[in-house]
KESE-606122 format. One record per residue (C-alpha): residue number from 1; x, y, z. Coordinates in steps of 0.02 Angstrom, whole numbers. Last residue first. Layout:
BEGIN
PT   n     px     py     pz
PT NUM      X      Y      Z
...
END
This chain:
BEGIN
PT   n     px     py     pz
PT 473   5502   3928   8676
PT 472   5454   3779   8572
PT 471   5284   3746   8494
PT 470   5219   3569   8498
PT 469   5080   3521   8378
PT 468   4998   3354   8418
PT 467   5027   3228   8281
PT 466   4883   3206   8161
PT 465   4819   3064   8055
PT 464   4706   3159   7936
PT 463   4555   3072   7857
PT 462   4604   3036   7678
PT 461   4592   3164   7541
PT 460   4533   3124   7366
PT 459   4642   3215   7240
PT 458   4576   3286   7076
PT 457   4701   3280   6934
PT 456   4788   3421   6841
PT 455   4819   3393   6654
PT 454   4679   3515   6608
PT 453   4786   3645   6521
PT 452   4946   3562   6461
PT 451   5098   3610   6561
PT 450   5245   3679   6461
PT 449   5279   3842   6552
PT 448   5446   3919   6505
PT 447   5544   4035   6618
PT 446   5679   3917   6678
PT 445   5575   3758   6668
PT 444   5393   3739   6714
PT 443   5286   3584   6681
PT 442   5418   3448   6687
PT 441   5320   3286   6705
PT 440   5361   3160   6842
PT 439   5198   3180   6935
PT 438   5219   3369   6929
PT 437   5394   3438   6903
PT 436   5434   3622   6928
PT 435   5600   3694   6871
PT 434   5682   3861   6912
PT 433   5604   3898   7081
PT 432   5688   4056   7149
PT 431   5806   4106   7289
PT 430   5851   4285   7331
PT 429   5707   4408   7333
PT 428   5695   4592   7286
PT 427   5524   4673   7315
PT 426   5472   4787   7173
PT 425   5288   4739   7170
PT 424   5241   4634   7323
PT 423   5058   4686   7324
PT 422   5044   4610   7150
PT 421   4944   4693   7012
PT 420   4829   4668   6862
PT 419   4777   4490   6900
PT 418   4754   4343   6783
PT 417   4900   4245   6857
PT 416   5067   4215   6770
PT 415   5194   4334   6847
PT 414   5328   4432   6752
PT 413   5224   4589   6724
PT 412   5177   4581   6908
PT 411   5355   4621   6953
PT 410   5454   4536   7090
PT 409   5639   4577   7078
PT 408   5735   4415   7063
PT 407   5899   4353   7133
PT 406   5954   4175   7095
PT 405   6071   4105   7227
PT 404   5957   3975   7306
PT 403   5911   3900   7138
PT 402   5768   3782   7176
PT 401   5722   3627   7080
PT 400   5544   3584   7127
PT 399   5478   3407   7135
PT 398   5310   3319   7129
PT 397   5359   3140   7088
PT 396   5208   3066   7178
PT 395   5265   2968   7329
PT 394   5305   2783   7320
PT 393   5488   2801   7367
PT 392   5504   2964   7459
PT 391   5511   3151   7422
PT 390   5379   3235   7530
PT 389   5219   3338   7526
PT 388   5107   3227   7421
PT 387   5072   3040   7414
PT 386   5136   3031   7592
PT 385   5028   3123   7645
PT 384   4869   3190   7564
PT 383   4754   3187   7716
PT 382   4729   3373   7748
PT 381   4839   3391   7902
PT 380   4976   3278   7834
PT 379   4988   3358   7662
PT 378   4978   3531   7742
PT 377   5122   3486   7856
PT 376   5232   3425   7714
PT 375   5214   3566   7588
PT 374   5250   3748   7630
PT 373   5275   3743   7817
PT 372   5367   3576   7822
PT 371   5478   3621   7674
PT 370   5528   3788   7751
PT 369   5554   3705   7921
PT 368   5674   3581   7842
PT 367   5767   3721   7754
PT 366   5798   3819   7913
PT 365   5700   3968   7979
PT 364   5747   4148   8023
PT 363   5919   4136   7945
PT 362   5896   4281   7823
PT 361   5898   4170   7668
PT 360   5789   4036   7747
PT 359   5652   4156   7802
PT 358   5667   4316   7700
PT 357   5714   4234   7536
PT 356   5627   4067   7560
PT 355   5466   4142   7626
PT 354   5454   4268   7484
PT 353   5504   4141   7351
PT 352   5372   4016   7410
PT 351   5221   4130   7418
PT 350   5256   4230   7258
PT 349   5154   4125   7137
PT 348   4993   4106   7238
PT 347   5002   4283   7307
PT 346   4846   4384   7267
PT 345   4767   4496   7399
PT 344   4601   4493   7490
PT 343   4465   4604   7558
PT 342   4330   4665   7438
PT 341   4308   4852   7459
PT 340   4146   4924   7528
PT 339   4182   4955   7712
PT 338   4334   5066   7691
PT 337   4256   5176   7559
PT 336   4360   5219   7407
PT 335   4290   5353   7291
PT 334   4222   5319   7116
PT 333   4189   5181   7152
PT 332   4093   5028   7218
PT 331   4174   4901   7102
PT 330   4345   4979   7128
PT 329   4414   4819   7202
PT 328   4376   4730   7039
PT 327   4221   4701   6934
PT 326   4200   4885   6888
PT 325   4380   4898   6834
PT 324   4551   4913   6915
PT 323   4625   4824   7066
PT 322   4585   4647   7016
PT 321   4516   4527   7146
PT 320   4619   4368   7152
PT 319   4610   4307   7332
PT 318   4762   4194   7362
PT 317   4759   4146   7546
PT 316   4945   4117   7514
PT 315   4977   3974   7635
PT 314   5106   3940   7771
PT 313   5053   3794   7880
PT 312   5112   3724   8048
PT 311   5117   3886   8145
PT 310   5164   3886   8329
PT 309   5320   3791   8278
PT 308   5457   3902   8348
PT 307   5521   3974   8184
PT 306   5349   4014   8114
PT 305   5294   4094   8277
PT 304   5452   4199   8280
PT 303   5412   4263   8106
PT 302   5240   4311   8173
PT 301   5328   4407   8312
PT 300   5435   4499   8186
PT 299   5282   4549   8086
PT 298   5198   4616   8244
PT 297   5340   4740   8267
PT 296   5317   4798   8087
PT 295   5132   4835   8109
PT 294   4967   4741   8081
PT 293   4906   4665   7919
PT 292   4717   4653   7917
PT 291   4619   4493   7945
PT 290   4558   4514   7814
PT 289   4641   4596   7664
PT 288   4680   4768   7596
PT 287   4849   4784   7513
PT 286   4798   4838   7337
PT 285   4657   4941   7413
PT 284   4789   5057   7488
PT 283   4818   5137   7318
PT 282   4639   5200   7302
PT 281   4663   5371   7377
PT 280   4799   5405   7503
PT 279   4896   5262   7583
PT 278   4817   5187   7739
PT 277   4819   5009   7672
PT 276   5010   5004   7660
PT 275   5021   5080   7834
PT 274   4922   4932   7903
PT 273   5073   4824   7867
PT 272   5131   4707   7729
PT 271   5278   4586   7719
PT 270   5258   4455   7857
PT 269   5069   4462   7879
PT 268   5040   4470   7691
PT 267   5145   4313   7669
PT 266   5019   4200   7759
PT 265   4986   4118   7927
PT 264   4915   3951   7980
PT 263   4896   3879   8154
PT 262   4850   3709   8226
PT 261   4758   3669   8386
PT 260   4762   3491   8448
PT 259   4764   3534   8633
PT 258   4914   3484   8740
PT 257   4901   3633   8858
PT 256   5059   3706   8779
PT 255   4971   3694   8611
PT 254   4825   3794   8678
PT 253   4940   3930   8747
PT 252   5033   3940   8581
PT 251   4867   3959   8490
PT 250   4815   4099   8606
PT 249   4985   4182   8581
PT 248   4957   4179   8393
PT 247   4797   4278   8419
PT 246   4895   4411   8513
PT 245   5030   4405   8379
PT 244   4900   4460   8253
PT 243   4884   4401   8073
PT 242   4826   4221   8083
PT 241   4771   4163   7911
PT 240   4680   4005   7969
PT 239   4648   3932   8141
PT 238   4654   3742   8124
PT 237   4545   3637   8237
PT 236   4564   3466   8318
PT 235   4415   3395   8415
PT 234   4376   3380   8599
PT 233   4200   3454   8585
PT 232   4231   3575   8729
PT 231   4412   3598   8675
PT 230   4360   3644   8499
PT 229   4238   3772   8567
PT 228   4372   3843   8680
PT 227   4498   3856   8538
PT 226   4369   3947   8433
PT 225   4335   4065   8578
PT 224   4520   4102   8602
PT 223   4538   4137   8417
PT 222   4383   4247   8420
PT 221   4451   4349   8563
PT 220   4623   4371   8485
PT 219   4555   4421   8314
PT 218   4446   4560   8384
PT 217   4586   4607   8506
PT 216   4703   4638   8357
PT 215   4599   4775   8277
PT 214   4454   4741   8157
PT 213   4374   4904   8098
PT 212   4528   5007   8143
PT 211   4626   4924   8002
PT 210   4495   4987   7878
PT 209   4489   5168   7936
PT 208   4645   5220   7838
PT 207   4549   5165   7684
PT 206   4444   5323   7677
PT 205   4275   5334   7764
PT 204   4292   5480   7882
PT 203   4113   5533   7916
PT 202   4124   5485   8099
PT 201   3964   5385   8079
PT 200   4058   5260   7969
PT 199   4184   5229   8108
PT 198   4046   5195   8234
PT 197   3957   5075   8116
PT 196   4118   4982   8076
PT 195   4164   4967   8260
PT 194   3997   4887   8303
PT 193   4000   4771   8152
PT 192   4179   4717   8187
PT 191   4144   4687   8371
PT 190   3990   4582   8332
PT 189   4085   4480   8202
PT 188   4228   4430   8316
PT 187   4366   4366   8203
PT 186   4426   4186   8185
PT 185   4415   4108   8013
PT 184   4411   3927   8070
PT 183   4467   3768   7982
PT 182   4382   3607   8035
PT 181   4467   3440   8002
PT 180   4362   3283   7975
PT 179   4361   3117   8068
PT 178   4175   3083   8047
PT 177   4110   3093   8225
PT 176   4234   3230   8270
PT 175   4187   3333   8118
PT 174   4003   3316   8160
PT 173   4038   3379   8336
PT 172   4140   3524   8267
PT 171   3995   3572   8153
PT 170   3870   3567   8297
PT 169   3987   3672   8403
PT 168   4007   3796   8261
PT 167   3819   3810   8244
PT 166   3803   3837   8431
PT 165   3937   3971   8429
PT 164   3854   4071   8291
PT 163   3906   4051   8110
PT 162   3962   4196   8001
PT 161   3933   4172   7814
PT 160   3785   4279   7765
PT 159   3871   4440   7815
PT 158   4053   4411   7862
PT 157   4122   4346   8031
PT 156   4152   4186   8132
PT 155   4177   4087   7972
PT 154   4183   3899   7953
PT 153   4293   3793   7842
PT 152   4279   3607   7810
PT 151   4409   3473   7779
PT 150   4389   3289   7736
PT 149   4322   3292   7559
PT 148   4378   3118   7503
PT 147   4216   3026   7463
PT 146   4192   2960   7640
PT 145   4207   3138   7704
PT 144   4074   3190   7579
PT 143   3952   3058   7640
PT 142   3978   3108   7822
PT 141   3949   3293   7779
PT 140   3791   3262   7679
PT 139   3693   3159   7804
PT 138   3700   3221   7984
PT 137   3789   3386   7961
PT 136   3695   3445   7807
PT 135   3530   3367   7860
PT 134   3536   3446   8032
PT 133   3581   3619   7969
PT 132   3756   3684   7941
PT 131   3713   3829   7824
PT 130   3873   3927   7787
PT 129   3996   3782   7774
PT 128   4146   3809   7659
PT 127   4206   3643   7587
PT 126   4391   3610   7559
PT 125   4438   3539   7390
PT 124   4583   3440   7314
PT 123   4697   3490   7171
PT 122   4833   3427   7055
PT 121   4921   3544   6934
PT 120   4872   3613   6763
PT 119   4690   3643   6809
PT 118   4573   3683   6663
PT 117   4490   3526   6595
PT 116   4404   3493   6760
PT 115   4418   3638   6881
PT 114   4256   3734   6855
PT 113   4154   3576   6830
PT 112   4227   3508   6992
PT 111   4174   3670   7076
PT 110   3994   3642   7024
PT 109   3994   3462   7084
PT 108   4059   3517   7254
PT 107   3918   3642   7269
PT 106   3788   3514   7216
PT 105   3855   3396   7348
PT 104   3848   3527   7485
PT 103   3664   3550   7452
PT 102   3589   3717   7404
PT 101   3474   3827   7506
PT 100   3614   3937   7567
PT  99   3762   3929   7449
PT  98   3912   3825   7499
PT  97   4083   3885   7443
PT  96   4198   3755   7368
PT  95   4369   3809   7429
PT  94   4540   3786   7351
PT  93   4670   3653   7393
PT  92   4819   3674   7278
PT  91   4955   3551   7229
PT  90   5115   3571   7126
PT  89   5178   3740   7191
PT  88   5348   3800   7131
PT  87   5301   3979   7084
PT  86   5275   3940   6900
PT  85   5159   3799   6951
PT  84   5053   3915   7057
PT  83   5033   4039   6914
PT  82   4972   3902   6798
PT  81   4858   3840   6938
PT  80   4778   4011   6954
PT  79   4764   4042   6766
PT  78   4684   3876   6722
PT  77   4575   3859   6877
PT  76   4496   4029   6849
PT  75   4578   4187   6911
PT  74   4498   4359   6905
PT  73   4376   4320   7045
PT  72   4235   4446   7040
PT  71   4216   4600   7149
PT  70   4044   4665   7197
PT  69   4065   4643   7385
PT  68   4114   4463   7350
PT  67   4083   4381   7182
PT  66   4065   4190   7185
PT  65   4225   4088   7183
PT  64   4338   4055   7033
PT  63   4488   4012   7141
PT  62   4517   4055   7324
PT  61   4674   3977   7397
PT  60   4719   3901   7565
PT  59   4812   3735   7552
PT  58   4954   3791   7441
PT  57   5057   3632   7429
PT  56   5234   3659   7364
PT  55   5321   3525   7264
PT  54   5444   3429   7371
PT  53   5617   3509   7363
PT  52   5772   3482   7256
PT  51   5902   3614   7297
PT  50   6012   3663   7152
PT  49   6199   3672   7123
PT  48   6193   3511   7022
PT  47   6015   3472   6970
PT  46   6054   3396   6799
PT  45   5890   3329   6732
PT  44   5892   3159   6647
PT  43   5761   3096   6525
PT  42   5720   2922   6457
PT  41   5822   2850   6599
PT  40   5967   2728   6611
PT  39   6050   2683   6774
PT  38   6024   2746   6949
PT  37   6205   2787   6983
PT  36   6168   2853   7158
PT  35   6019   2837   7273
PT  34   5831   2864   7285
PT  33   5714   2747   7192
PT  32   5534   2733   7133
PT  31   5471   2912   7145
PT  30   5303   2911   7057
PT  29   5239   2977   6890
PT  28   5249   2808   6804
PT  27   5435   2796   6838
PT  26   5546   2919   6929
PT  25   5723   2900   6996
PT  24   5792   3032   7114
PT  23   5979   3057   7135
PT  22   6060   3089   7302
PT  21   6141   3219   7414
PT  20   6046   3229   7577
PT  19   5945   3349   7684
PT  18   5830   3291   7823
PT  17   5658   3280   7901
PT  16   5548   3408   7814
PT  15   5626   3354   7650
PT  14   5776   3421   7555
PT  13   5869   3337   7412
PT  12   6032   3423   7363
PT  11   6048   3395   7177
PT  10   6163   3287   7073
PT   9   6034   3195   6971
PT   8   5849   3204   6934
PT   7   5815   3043   6839
PT   6   5661   3023   6731
PT   5   5562   2886   6644
PT   4   5666   2747   6716
PT   3   5725   2580   6645
PT   2   5769   2653   6476
PT   1   5765   2534   6327
END
């Protein structure tokens, strides 16, 4: 009788701390031993020539949310998590979006119903706060933190979602009292509205106007203000989807001051620019997201922020609005108008290969940084470590076998989401996840998905135990 359920043998095991040659023994869905000659197993996977990495954690994804500007989410929890698994991700943390007049608990319950019986990988939830009244912050938020929902997102822009500074301060104070993490979408709403109105009055409403609606200073100011509010309350914050180097500089400044300010960026800010959006006709809608991609020089500065530790998290911000159809980005057709197209791009399956190819492959970041950005840091920040985000005895056996030599041209026809396009169509990448293992079960192997729909489990998050971020020069 086999002593182990699974042995992954002969691979190069990479964590955020080190790289080593060893075998991994799995039993009951957990890593139980690391070493050599591990003995008998019911199943052995030969990982020679492969990297063995912790399964990716995509901690900023939008799945089966309410329609936005007329566009509906194409992905439900089955299609989104299927796509994630095929891209080497074994955990996702999507958002449960509060509706005004409804309790946080009812919102969470609704999103559980959406996920249960559909997700193929494990998942937790962030809560979006749009109505942080006294009852919400004083009663509901503490109860949810106790139940494993320890992260909350606030917006500084968008109709019906933007909070004013006092509301943000109240939310930050509640987070401090209860040990929760607050994520901030940092863009100045008043500036965006003013610029949008002036651009609309010009009569030029094509997509070339969209990047002008929220230029870099709009993001920089809001980032600085978010940092200030966090400093006043003395609570950690995480600034999400940072696109502009000017905003990144604010985070670097805060970190140099010893403040617990964390940063996240996304593939769209490394691979897309405002020129993609400014293409004639509808084509630019495929690349339209908020904050907007900047220019090529800005891309290189964001890469520098990843390499020097300004950013702790690299997420997809997967926003699955189809391009075609009356429920997609063309919902307000027949002509594109810069203020009426749902912002967001898909990327849940391509996140890891893009960063590996252009980051590790081009020498911009090392393997340990890749693992930290795509798995370990998110697990620590959102209270899932060490169950998730590493390869260690006692951790879930969430593993990805990575072929660093495999070259792939990204084509939407080969992806597994419910979308009708990818903004990265035709990009050539080197390095690809060939096998994905979730809690000891092979769910993706060399082009074949074997995960049963609904096998994913809900994860209760602990209160984060955070180290202070320290960017280097």
